[in-house]
N, C-alpha and C positions, 0 to 999 in steps of 0.2 A: 531469189533476187528481192530486195528491197525495192517497192516501188518508187520512181522519182518524184522529188516534192512537188514538181509540175503535174504530175498524173495526179497525185494525191489531193492537190488543190482542185484540179476538174472534177474529180469525183464529189469531193465535200460540195463544190457549186451545184454539181446535178443533183445530188441529193435534197439539196434545199430548193431546188425549182418545184414550181406549184405541182404542174401535173405528177411529176415523177414523186413528190412528198405526198401527195394523194395516194396514189397506187401503193405506196409501202405502207401508210396506216390502213388502207383496203385489207390486206392480208392479217393484219391484227384484228380488225373489227370484224372481219368475216370468218373467223376460226370455225362456227360452228356450220356453217353453210359449206366450208371445204371438206369438214369432216363427213356431213351427212352425203355429200356427193361421192365420196370415198366409200363410203359403206355401200351405197346404193350401187357403184360400178363394180366394186368385187365381188357382189352377188349374183352378178352375170357371168357364169363359165365363159371362158374364153381360152382353151387349150390350143396350142400352134395346131395351126391350119382349119380352126374353126371359131374364128374371132368374129364373125359376121354380126351376130346379137349385140355384141359390146360395140362393136365399130358402129351400128347404128342408135346407138344409146349416145355416143360420144359426137354423132353428127346431131341429133336433136339439141344437146348440150351447147355445141358451138353455135347453131343457128337461134337458140333463143337466148344466146348473149349477144347477138346482132353480128356475128361473123359470117361470112360467104365461106360456104363450106360444103365438101363433096367427098365421095368415096371413089376412089381411082379404081383402075383395073385390076391390080392385086387385092385391094381390099384395104389399102391404106386412109386414113380420115386427112385431108387436107383441108386448112382453114386459112383463113386470112383476117384480120381485123376491118379490113374495108377492101374494095376493089384496088388494083394497082395496074399500074401501066406494063404493057407486055415486056417491056425490055427492063425495068426497075431490077435492081440487083436485090437479093434476099438475104435474110439470116434466118435459118429453119431452128426453131425448138422442138423437141422430139421426145416422144416416149412410146414404149413399144405395148401393144395390146395383150399381147398373149401372156399367159403364164404356164409353168412346167406343170403343178397339178392345177387341178378346179374343182371348185365346191359342187357336190351334188346336191345341196339343197340348201336354199338361203340361208338358214340358221347355222350351217358350218362357218358362215363369217360372222362371229360374235364381238360385241362390245363389252368390255369387262369394266369393272365399280371404276379403274383409274382412268376410262376412258380409251383405253387403249384399243385397237382392231386386233383380232386373233383369226387365223383360218389361212388356205392357201391363197396365195397371191396378193396380199394384204399390203406388203412391202414392195414386192417385186413382181409387178411394176404398179402396184394400186397408187402408191405414193408420188411416183412419176406422172401418171395420168390425173392425179387429182392436183398435181402442181401445175401441170398444163392448162386444167380447166380453171385454176385459180389466176394464173397469167392473164388468158385470155379475158376473165371477167375484170378483172382489176384494170387492164388496159382500156377495153371499151368502156368502162365507167368514168375514166378518167385519163385520157390518151396524154402519156406523158413526155412525147418526144417533138415538138413543133419543128426542130430542123433535120428531122431523119434524111438519111440520105440513100438510107434502104429500107425496105418493108420486111416486115416478121411474117413467117410463113410456120403454122402450127401444124404439127402432124403426130396423129396418134397411128404409129405403124404395126405391120403384122410381120411376124415369122422371125422374131428375134431368138424365140428360145428352142432348144432341141435341136430337131432336123430342119426347122424352118430355114436353116441355113443364111439368116439376114435376108430374107426374099423381100419384104417390104423397103429395106434402106439400099438395097441393091438398085431395085426399080428407079428409087426415088432420084439416086446419083445418077445411075448411068442411063436410064432408059424415058422417065417422066419427063415432058416438055420443061418443067419448072426445072430440073437438074442444072442447066447450064447456069442458070441465074444464081445459084445459091453459093455463097461466096464463105459462109463460115456455119458451122451445124454445133450446137449446144445439146447434148443428149440427157435428159433426166431419167437418171437408174437408180432407182430404188430410194431408201432414205438416207439423212445424214448429212453433214457438211464437211465432215472429217476427210474425205478423200475425193481427189480428182485424178482420172485417169486421163494421161497424155499419152500411153503406148497401148498401142493394140496387139493384144495376146493372141498369135496364131494358132489355130488350131485344126486338125483335120479329124473327120469321124468316118468310120469303118464298119461295116458289118462282115463277119466273117462266118461262113456256113460252111456245113458238112452234110451231105446228102448220099443215102443208102437205100437198098430196098425195103430195109424194115423187116419185121416179121414177128413171130411167135417166140416170148421169151424162153420157152422150152424146147420147141419143134424146130426152131430155127437159130436155137442157141449156135454160137459160133459166129453168125455173120457181124460184121463190123459194126459197130454202135456208136452212130454221130454224136451222142452227149458224151460218150467216153473220151472220142477224140476231142469235142471242143473243152472239155475239162482238161485235159493233158495240155492242150494249147495254150490255154489261159495260165494254167501252172509253168509251163517253160516261158513265156512270154514275161511274166512277171519275176520270174527269177533272173533272167537274162538283162530285161530291160529296168530293173528296179534303181540299178546302178547310173545308169542314163538320165533318170526321171529325178533320182532323190539325193544321188551321193556324187555328183558330178564336182569335180574339184577346178572347175574353170568359171563358176559362181552363176550359170546359166540356169536359169529356173524353168523346171518341165515337169509336167504330171501325165499321167496316164489312168484310165480306169475302165473296166467292162462294168456297163452300168444297166444292160438289158442281156439276158440270156432268157431262150424259148426252146422248147422240143420237146417232143413226146406225147401222148394222149393217154397211156394208161400204165400202170406199174408194170403188167405182164407183156408189155409189148415193145420189140427194139423199135425204136423210133426212126423214121425214113428221115427225120430233117433236125438239125439243131443249128441253132445260130446264136450269135452274141454281137452287141454294138459295142464298140471301144470309142474312148474318146483321147485323141493324143493333144497334148498342148506342150507350146516351149516358148522362150522368148527368142528362140533361134531356129530357122528355117532348118537349118542342116541338122539340127538335133531331131525334129521332127521325121526327117529323111532317116536318121538312124534308127529311130525307133519302130518306124515302118518297115524297114530291113529287119530288124529283131520279130516283128509281128508275121512276116512273109515267111521268115525260118521256123518261127515256131509253129506255123500253121502245116507248113511242108512236113515238117519232123513230126507232130500229131497224126497226121494222115499216113505217112509212111510207119510208125510204130504199130497202128490200129489195123491197118491190113495185113502186117506182117504177123500180130496176133492172131487175126480174124483166120477161121478155117472154111468159112462160106463165103458169103458174098462181099465185095469190096467197098468203098467208099470212096465219092470225088469232096475235093475241097475248093473254095472260092472266097477270095477276098473283094468286096465292092465297096467303093467309097460314096459314102452318103452326106458328107457336108465338108466344105472346107471355107475356113474364115482365114482373110489375109491379113497379115501384119502390118504395122506403120507406127510412126513417131512423130509426134510435134516436139519442135526443137525447144529446149528449155528458154531460149531468147525470143520466141514466137511471140508476135504481138498479142495474139488472144490469151495466150498465156500470161503473159505479164500484164494485162486487164484484170486478169482472175484474181490476181496475187494482190492487185492494188485494191479490187474491190474486199478482198478476204481480209486485208490491212483496216480497211474502212470498217467493217463491220466486227473486227475481233476474232475473225476465224483462224484457227491454224489447222491446216489440211495438209496432206502427204500426199506425194505423187505416186501413181500407181500404175501397173500394167494389167490389164485386165481385157477380157472380150465382151466387148458391149456393141451397139450399133454404131459407136463410133469407129470400129475396124474399117467399115467400108469408105467413108471420105477419107480416114487418114491413108488407108493404101493408095487411095486416089491423089494423095497431094495436097488435100484439101484441110484448112484449119478444122480442127475439131476437137471437144473435149467433152468427156462423161463425168456428170456430179449427181451427188444426189438431191432430191428434192426437200429436204429438211426433215425435222422430227427424227426418230428412232427407230430402228428396227432389227430384226434378226429371224434367224431359223429358216431363211428363202430355201424354195425347193423343198418345202417338208410341209405336212399338215399343221403344223404347229407353229407357223410363221406370223409373226406377230409386227405390229407397227404400233408407237407411241406417238402422237402429233404433238404433244409438249416440244415447243422451241421450233417447230414447221415454220412460222412467219418468217424467222431468221433465214432459212434457207432460200422461201421463197422470195425475200428481200434481194439477197444475194442475186438470184435469176434474174430478177427486173432490174436491178442496177448493171447487170451483166450484159443484157440485152440492150439496154440504154445505151451505151457504149457503143456497142458494136454496130447498131443502125445509124450512130452517128459519124461512124468512120467513112 
């Protein structure tokens, strides 16, 4: 939806205000500083549940910028540009600390000849965290908003990836003393400026396990084999669930995959345990329930077949939920989205609306205004060792973030 003439004029005027203009220039002038901070932070391993070292580094960076900062109970780094009154409303700018893969050695994060970073987590979410620090530095060096009605809260949060189950954001929204004061969330997720996540993709994760007494591959031959049962369950589930996830005629996008399989200790031993972890996602809660029904039926059938085949000891099966991310959506006419559209028009950015699973799931599910956007530059290969980030054009993304915050803080 095109921005109104009044809103476009307001943004034009805002961008020319002295403090705002200086902040926008800072992002271009300090490109090298931002790149160096991103390299440094990405070389600090921060796999989910083990984010403490990176959190402590971020805390030092916020304090060095002159911010008031602390690490809360779950491990989130929470910072403000300056102390604020206990009842002042807040606008939160967030980026998650954790990565799916982590570098084992500093040299696993490299800088290529063209300035691109390469290695696990450099884009997701090295780009977001670097953007968070850049915004803090820019706004501290030249406070842009003289008539702000809200204060800015900067959060580097834990538990976004894998089995973290959005723990950091759950605490911030539902348990933190600051939560009731936050009236809008802008989430920095990865690189780019070409996507805006306004719809939270719901997901549920499960661990499927088969257990038996195990035994020797020869002398105990005939005992039920948990790995055989797990493999059969996956095959049955994939066959029956594929049409729900990939071939639905109703236009509802869904997906499933087993991302982890474990079991066995030796090639000549019948294992006593086999387990797999599966991720179910859909734009529809009902579709997730249908996929869960297919998973349950597949596990039951696999256990039945393996136990019928076995001439010795039998096995048992269990499905355990290990994560659940709620869905939610920001209306197309929501003021926050209209503001971002107007900022994009001012900067010449063309972005598509998307449905994805991010930290924004939690505030959106709670009915709070939230959007997830990239922090500029370009990136790819997320969740792989060959992940990359190209900082060229990063300043455009950061200018977008700054203008968006300026508008939100004045509302």
